[in-house]
C-alpha positions as CSV (number, residue, x, y, z in Angstrom):
1,M,7.0,33.9,27.1
2,T,6.5,37.7,28.6
3,T,4.0,38.2,31.4
4,H,2.4,41.5,29.7
5,T,-0.1,41.4,27.2
6,P,1.7,39.6,24.4
7,K,1.7,41.3,20.8
8,I,0.4,39.3,18.5
9,A,1.7,39.7,14.6
10,V,-0.2,38.1,11.7
11,L,1.9,37.8,9.3
12,G,0.2,36.8,6.2
13,A,-3.8,38.8,6.2
14,G,-5.7,37.1,4.0
15,R,-9.4,35.7,4.5
16,I,-8.0,33.7,7.8
17,G,-5.8,36.1,8.8
18,E,-8.0,38.9,8.6
19,A,-10.6,36.3,10.2
20,L,-8.2,36.2,13.1
21,L,-7.7,39.7,13.8
22,G,-11.1,40.5,13.6
23,G,-12.0,38.0,15.9
24,L,-9.0,39.3,18.2
25,L,-10.4,43.0,18.6
26,R,-13.9,41.5,19.3
27,A,-12.7,39.4,22.1
28,G,-10.9,42.9,23.2
29,R,-7.3,43.1,21.9
30,A,-6.2,46.4,21.8
31,P,-5.2,47.4,18.0
32,A,-2.2,48.3,19.6
33,D,-1.2,44.6,20.7
34,L,-1.5,43.7,16.4
35,L,0.1,43.6,13.8
36,A,-0.1,42.3,10.5
37,T,2.3,42.3,7.5
38,E,0.7,42.3,3.8
39,R,2.5,43.0,0.3
40,R,-0.1,44.7,-1.5
41,P,-0.4,48.2,-1.1
42,E,-4.2,48.7,-1.5
43,R,-4.6,46.0,0.6
44,I,-2.3,47.5,3.5
45,E,-4.6,50.4,3.4
46,E,-7.7,49.0,3.7
47,L,-6.5,46.7,6.6
48,R,-5.4,50.2,8.6
49,A,-8.7,51.6,7.9
50,R,-11.2,48.6,9.1
51,Y,-8.9,47.7,12.1
52,G,-6.7,50.5,12.9
53,I,-3.8,48.4,13.3
54,E,0.1,48.6,12.3
55,I,1.0,46.7,8.6
56,T,4.8,46.5,8.5
57,G,7.1,43.7,7.2
58,T,8.3,40.4,8.0
59,P,11.6,41.4,10.1
60,E,9.7,44.2,11.7
61,A,7.1,42.0,12.8
62,A,9.6,39.1,14.1
63,K,11.4,41.8,16.4
64,A,8.3,43.6,17.7
65,A,5.7,40.7,18.8
66,D,5.6,38.0,21.0
67,I,3.6,35.4,18.8
68,L,4.1,34.9,15.3
69,I,1.2,33.5,13.1
70,L,1.9,32.3,10.2
71,A,-1.1,32.5,7.8
72,V,0.0,32.5,4.3
73,K,-0.7,29.4,2.1
74,P,1.8,26.2,2.3
75,Q,3.4,27.1,-1.2
76,D,4.7,30.6,0.4
77,M,5.4,28.9,3.8
78,A,9.0,28.2,2.9
79,V,9.7,31.8,1.3
80,L,8.1,33.8,4.6
81,L,10.1,31.2,7.1
82,E,13.3,32.0,5.1
83,E,12.3,35.9,5.6
84,L,11.8,35.2,9.3
85,A,14.6,33.2,10.4
86,P,17.5,35.8,11.0
87,H,15.0,37.7,12.7
88,A,12.7,35.7,15.0
89,A,14.3,34.9,18.6
90,P,14.1,31.7,19.9
91,G,11.5,32.8,22.9
92,R,9.2,33.7,20.3
93,L,6.1,32.1,20.2
94,V,5.6,30.6,15.9
95,I,1.9,29.2,15.5
96,S,1.7,27.7,11.9
97,A,-1.9,28.1,10.3
98,A,-0.8,26.2,6.9
99,A,-2.3,23.1,5.9
100,G,0.4,20.6,5.7
101,I,3.0,22.1,7.4
102,T,4.7,20.0,10.4
103,T,5.5,21.6,12.9
104,A,9.0,20.1,12.0
105,F,9.5,22.0,8.8
106,V,8.7,25.2,10.7
107,E,11.4,24.3,13.6
108,S,13.7,23.8,11.1
109,R,13.6,26.5,9.6
110,L,14.0,29.0,12.9
111,A,16.3,28.9,15.8
112,E,16.6,26.0,17.9
113,G,14.7,25.5,20.6
114,T,11.6,27.8,19.0
115,P,8.4,26.5,20.5
116,V,5.9,26.3,17.7
117,V,2.3,25.4,17.5
118,R,0.1,24.2,14.5
119,V,-3.3,24.9,14.0
120,M,-5.7,23.8,11.5
121,P,-8.6,26.2,11.1
122,N,-11.7,26.1,9.0
123,T,-13.4,29.1,6.7
124,P,-16.4,29.6,9.5
125,V,-13.6,31.0,11.5
126,L,-15.1,34.3,9.0
127,V,-18.1,33.9,11.0
128,D,-16.7,33.0,14.7
129,E,-18.0,29.5,14.4
130,G,-14.9,27.6,13.7
131,M,-12.9,24.6,14.5
132,S,-9.1,24.8,15.2
133,V,-7.4,21.8,15.9
134,I,-3.9,22.5,18.0
135,S,-1.3,20.5,17.9
136,P,2.0,21.5,19.7
137,G,5.7,20.7,18.0
138,R,8.7,19.7,20.0
139,H,9.4,22.8,22.2
140,A,6.3,23.9,22.3
141,G,4.5,23.9,26.4
142,E,1.1,24.4,28.2
143,E,1.8,28.3,28.0
144,H,2.4,28.3,24.1
145,L,-0.9,25.5,23.6
146,A,-2.9,28.0,26.0
147,H,-1.9,31.1,23.7
148,A,-3.1,29.1,21.0
149,E,-6.2,28.0,22.4
150,A,-7.3,32.0,23.0
151,I,-6.2,33.4,19.9
152,F,-7.8,30.7,17.9
153,G,-10.9,30.6,20.7
154,S,-11.9,34.1,19.4
155,V,-12.7,32.8,16.2
156,G,-14.8,29.6,17.3
157,K,-13.8,26.2,18.9
158,T,-10.5,24.4,19.2
159,V,-9.6,21.1,20.0
160,R,-6.1,19.9,21.5
161,L,-5.0,16.3,19.5
162,P,-1.2,14.8,18.6
163,E,0.1,16.4,15.6
164,S,0.2,12.6,13.8
165,Q,-3.7,13.3,13.7
166,Q,-3.6,16.5,12.1
167,D,-4.3,14.9,8.6
168,A,-7.2,13.0,9.6
169,A,-8.2,16.3,11.3
170,T,-7.6,18.2,8.3
171,A,-10.0,15.7,6.2
172,L,-12.8,16.1,8.8
173,S,-12.9,19.5,9.7
174,G,-10.5,21.8,7.7
175,S,-11.9,20.4,4.4
176,G,-15.3,19.5,6.2
177,P,-17.5,22.8,5.5
178,A,-17.1,22.3,1.8
179,Y,-18.7,18.4,2.0
180,F,-21.8,20.6,3.4
181,Y,-22.0,23.4,1.0
182,F,-21.4,20.2,-1.9
183,L,-24.7,18.5,-0.3
184,V,-26.5,22.2,0.0
185,E,-26.0,22.5,-3.8
186,A,-26.6,19.1,-4.9
187,M,-30.2,19.3,-2.3
188,T,-30.8,22.5,-3.8
189,D,-30.8,21.4,-7.4
190,A,-33.3,18.3,-6.1
191,G,-35.5,20.7,-4.7
192,I,-36.2,22.5,-8.2
193,L,-36.1,19.1,-10.0
194,L,-39.2,18.7,-7.7
195,G,-40.8,22.0,-8.6
196,L,-39.4,24.6,-5.9
197,P,-38.3,28.0,-6.8
198,R,-34.2,27.9,-6.2
199,D,-34.2,30.9,-3.8
200,Q,-37.2,28.8,-1.8
201,A,-35.4,25.4,-2.3
202,H,-32.1,27.1,-1.0
203,D,-33.5,28.9,1.9
204,L,-35.7,25.5,3.1
205,I,-32.4,23.1,2.9
206,V,-29.9,26.5,5.1
207,Q,-32.4,26.4,7.7
208,A,-32.9,22.5,7.8
209,A,-29.0,22.8,8.1
210,I,-28.8,25.0,10.7
211,G,-31.3,23.6,12.9
212,A,-30.0,20.7,12.4
213,A,-26.3,21.3,13.3
214,V,-27.6,23.3,16.3
215,M,-29.6,20.3,17.7
216,L,-26.4,17.7,17.4
217,R,-24.7,20.8,19.4
218,D,-27.1,21.5,22.2
219,S,-29.0,18.3,22.6
220,G,-26.0,16.1,23.0
221,E,-27.8,13.1,21.5
222,H,-26.2,10.7,18.4
223,P,-27.4,11.8,15.2
224,V,-28.7,8.0,15.1
225,K,-31.2,8.7,17.7
226,L,-31.8,12.4,16.0
227,R,-32.1,10.6,12.8
228,E,-34.3,8.5,14.0
229,A,-36.8,10.6,15.6
230,V,-37.4,12.3,12.1
231,T,-37.8,8.6,10.3
232,S,-41.2,7.4,10.7
233,P,-42.3,3.5,9.7
234,A,-42.9,3.2,6.1
235,G,-42.4,7.0,5.9
236,T,-41.1,9.2,3.5
237,T,-37.6,9.6,5.3
238,I,-37.1,6.2,5.4
239,S,-37.9,6.2,2.3
240,A,-35.0,8.8,1.1
241,I,-32.5,7.0,3.1
242,R,-32.9,3.8,1.2
243,E,-32.1,5.7,-1.8
244,L,-28.8,7.5,-0.3
245,E,-28.1,4.1,1.2
246,N,-28.3,2.0,-2.2
247,H,-26.2,4.7,-4.0
248,G,-23.8,4.1,-1.6
249,V,-23.3,7.6,-0.2
250,R,-21.9,6.6,3.0
251,A,-19.4,4.9,1.6
252,A,-18.3,7.6,-1.0
253,L,-18.1,9.7,1.9
254,I,-15.7,7.7,3.6
255,A,-13.6,7.4,0.6
256,A,-13.3,11.0,-0.2
257,L,-12.7,11.7,3.3
258,E,-9.7,9.2,3.2
259,A,-8.7,11.2,0.0
260,A,-8.3,14.5,1.8
261,R,-6.6,12.4,4.5
262,D,-3.9,11.5,2.2
263,R,-3.7,14.8,0.0
264,S,-3.0,16.5,3.4
265,R,-0.1,14.0,3.8
266,A,1.4,14.8,0.6
267,L,1.5,18.1,1.0
268,A,2.7,17.6,4.6
269,A,5.5,16.0,2.3
270,G,6.2,18.8,0.3
271,Q,4.6,17.3,-2.8
């Protein structure tokens, strides 16, 4: 890797790619140090106007950048790597942010010795509250992991895990926000059933979720202890908890996460 401020190219400026561009700029990166690729002309003009960065083609980005972030959909990764391979020098750090794409898949399509880091972000990177799981490939060292952490740390938190645990992390963190949206949707419907207007039910639940999340993050307390603090003897909360247990909500969540993990494994196997 070079000793100067590395030039970063985001290949595929969709929702996650654009979130990274915005986060990097807010973290102090200069627009001149960023590149992006995008195929749609109207989108190219939008990105240029919004961020003041250069939008270019895959070969040009591969030649100009020190770090290449592959932020396309999993089904588009093979085509992107085919375009990238002739132009990406072995010393370029390649970061894959596509669900289910292994470092071995990327390494096998690029020059021998290319350092590859796999990252699984989730959609809260759009509001700088993301969680990104980082795993090194065969040729990635501490310096490469540090670069990945700095990039994805600009839009939230990061954690390093062995790649063998990426499918589990995808089930928990990558898909995790959807489970909470599902829960909020169900609780909103319950609030309406109990006689509350939809907008008020929504606001009550969202603020309860934000408050609970901040307490979990900042208190350091186990979730059981925090739950018990709300659960009075013979009170309303324990009555609700009993119904959740009677309906097997805990078992359903475990089964749901196992299904998500299994689907992540299937994606990695090309299915």
